C-alpha positions as CSV (number, residue, x, y, z in Angstrom):
1,M,-61.1,-33.2,-23.8
2,T,-59.5,-36.3,-22.3
3,R,-58.0,-36.5,-18.9
4,A,-54.5,-36.8,-20.3
5,T,-55.0,-33.7,-22.4
6,F,-56.4,-31.8,-19.4
7,V,-53.2,-32.6,-17.4
8,R,-50.8,-31.9,-20.3
9,L,-52.3,-28.5,-21.2
10,P,-51.3,-26.6,-18.0
11,A,-47.8,-28.1,-18.2
12,L,-47.5,-27.0,-21.9
13,M,-48.7,-23.6,-21.0
14,L,-46.2,-23.3,-18.2
15,M,-43.4,-24.3,-20.5
16,A,-44.5,-21.7,-23.1
17,V,-44.5,-18.9,-20.4
18,I,-41.0,-19.9,-19.2
19,T,-39.7,-20.0,-22.8
20,L,-41.2,-16.6,-23.7
21,T,-39.8,-15.1,-20.4
22,S,-36.4,-16.5,-21.2
23,V,-36.3,-15.1,-24.7
24,T,-37.5,-11.7,-23.6
25,Q,-34.9,-11.5,-20.8
26,A,-32.2,-12.7,-23.2
27,Q,-33.0,-10.0,-25.7
28,A,-33.1,-7.2,-23.1
29,P,-29.9,-5.1,-23.1
30,A,-27.6,-5.8,-20.2
31,A,-27.3,-3.1,-17.6
32,P,-24.0,-1.3,-17.7
33,A,-21.4,-2.7,-15.4
34,A,-20.6,-0.6,-12.4
35,P,-17.1,0.9,-12.6
36,A,-14.5,-1.0,-10.5
37,P,-13.9,0.8,-7.2
38,A,-10.7,2.7,-7.0
39,V,-8.0,0.6,-5.4
40,P,-5.9,2.6,-3.0
41,Q,-2.2,2.6,-3.8
42,V,-0.3,1.1,-1.0
43,M,3.3,0.0,-0.4
44,T,3.3,-3.7,-0.6
45,Y,6.1,-5.9,0.8
46,E,7.0,-7.0,-2.8
47,M,7.3,-3.3,-3.8
48,A,9.4,-2.5,-0.8
49,V,11.8,-5.4,-1.6
50,Q,12.2,-4.2,-5.2
51,I,12.9,-0.7,-3.9
52,I,15.4,-1.8,-1.3
53,D,17.1,-4.2,-3.8
54,A,17.6,-1.3,-6.2
55,A,18.9,1.0,-3.5
56,E,21.3,-1.7,-2.2
57,A,22.6,-2.3,-5.7
58,E,23.4,1.4,-6.0
59,A,25.1,1.4,-2.6
60,R,27.2,-1.8,-3.4
61,T,28.2,-0.4,-6.8
62,N,29.7,2.6,-5.0
63,K,31.0,0.5,-2.1
64,W,29.0,2.4,0.4
65,N,28.1,0.8,3.7
66,V,24.7,2.2,4.5
67,T,21.4,1.5,6.3
68,I,18.3,1.7,4.1
69,V,14.7,1.7,5.2
70,V,11.5,1.6,3.1
71,T,8.3,2.7,4.9
72,D,4.7,2.8,3.9
73,A,2.7,6.1,3.6
74,A,2.0,6.0,7.4
75,G,5.8,5.8,8.2
76,M,5.7,2.2,9.3
77,P,8.9,0.3,8.2
78,V,8.2,-2.4,5.6
79,V,11.8,-3.4,4.9
80,L,15.1,-2.4,6.5
81,R,18.7,-3.4,5.6
82,R,21.9,-2.5,7.4
83,L,24.8,-3.4,5.1
84,T,27.9,-4.8,6.7
85,G,30.1,-2.0,7.9
86,A,27.2,0.5,8.3
87,S,27.4,2.5,11.5
88,P,24.9,1.6,14.2
89,R,23.9,5.2,14.3
90,S,22.9,5.1,10.6
91,Y,19.8,3.1,11.6
92,D,18.3,6.0,13.6
93,I,19.2,8.6,11.0
94,A,17.7,6.5,8.1
95,M,14.5,6.0,10.2
96,R,14.3,9.7,10.9
97,K,14.9,10.6,7.3
98,A,12.0,8.3,6.2
99,A,9.8,9.8,9.0
100,T,10.5,13.3,7.8
101,V,9.6,12.4,4.3
102,V,6.3,10.9,5.5
103,A,5.5,14.0,7.5
104,A,6.6,16.6,4.9
105,K,5.7,14.7,1.7
106,M,8.9,15.9,0.1
107,T,12.6,15.0,0.1
108,T,14.5,15.7,3.3
109,A,16.8,18.1,1.3
110,D,13.7,20.1,0.1
111,Y,12.3,20.0,3.6
112,G,15.5,21.5,5.0
113,V,15.5,24.4,2.4
114,K,11.8,25.1,3.0
115,L,12.2,25.0,6.7
116,K,14.9,27.7,6.6
117,T,12.6,30.0,4.6
118,K,9.7,29.2,6.9
119,E,7.6,27.7,4.0
120,V,6.9,24.6,6.1
121,T,6.4,23.9,9.8
122,E,9.0,21.9,11.7
123,V,8.7,18.2,11.9
124,P,9.6,16.9,15.3
125,N,13.0,15.2,15.1
126,G,13.0,16.0,11.4
127,I,16.1,15.7,9.3
128,T,17.0,18.7,7.2
129,F,19.7,17.2,4.9
130,A,19.6,14.9,1.9
131,G,19.0,11.2,2.1
132,G,15.2,10.7,2.4
133,V,12.9,10.6,-0.6
134,P,9.3,10.0,-1.2
135,V,8.0,6.9,-3.1
136,L,5.3,7.8,-5.6
137,R,3.1,5.5,-7.6
138,G,1.9,7.8,-10.4
139,V,1.2,10.9,-8.4
140,E,0.1,9.2,-5.2
141,F,2.5,9.2,-2.2
142,I,2.8,5.5,-1.0
143,G,5.9,5.6,1.2
144,A,9.4,6.8,1.8
145,V,13.1,5.6,1.5
146,G,15.6,6.8,4.0
147,T,19.3,6.0,3.7
148,S,22.2,6.9,6.0
149,G,25.9,6.0,6.3
150,V,27.8,8.1,3.8
151,Q,27.6,11.8,2.7
152,A,24.1,13.1,2.6
153,I,24.1,13.6,-1.2
154,Q,25.3,10.0,-1.6
155,D,22.6,8.8,0.8
156,E,20.0,10.6,-1.4
157,Q,21.5,8.9,-4.5
158,V,20.9,5.5,-3.0
159,S,17.4,6.4,-1.9
160,K,16.5,7.8,-5.3
161,A,17.8,4.7,-7.0
162,G,15.4,2.6,-5.0
163,A,12.3,4.9,-5.2
164,S,12.8,5.4,-9.0
165,I,11.8,1.8,-9.8
166,I,8.2,2.4,-8.8
167,K,6.1,4.0,-11.5
């Protein structure tokens, strides 16, 4: 065996081992991918703007001057609009309607009915008439819409128009 053969032999053996290892690994079945972690459903700014745009469109169609607030699931306001001509007091009522929805996880109208029959406990400063509705994404509660400025049933119509665009 010449010196050149002696030097090339280990290099050739190393290349053969690497090639065989690569082929073996390439033929092995891939491990199953881990399922993607569940992404919590949250109220995004973009969703809140879509909701409030739809609610405002309903109010403008009916020429109702209202205040509309969209909150996240914790009750923190994401977007608020007070249309020209809406009473300054409507701000507080819209906020309280949304807060009641967040605390009760139901419409303010339903909360009022259930409070009278003692099916639920009282929400501090809760509103017991229509105008606040939950925002659901699928079945998950992600926020609330509160509207104030016209009759309670009309406020609820505006809030529902907004909340209904989220699926």
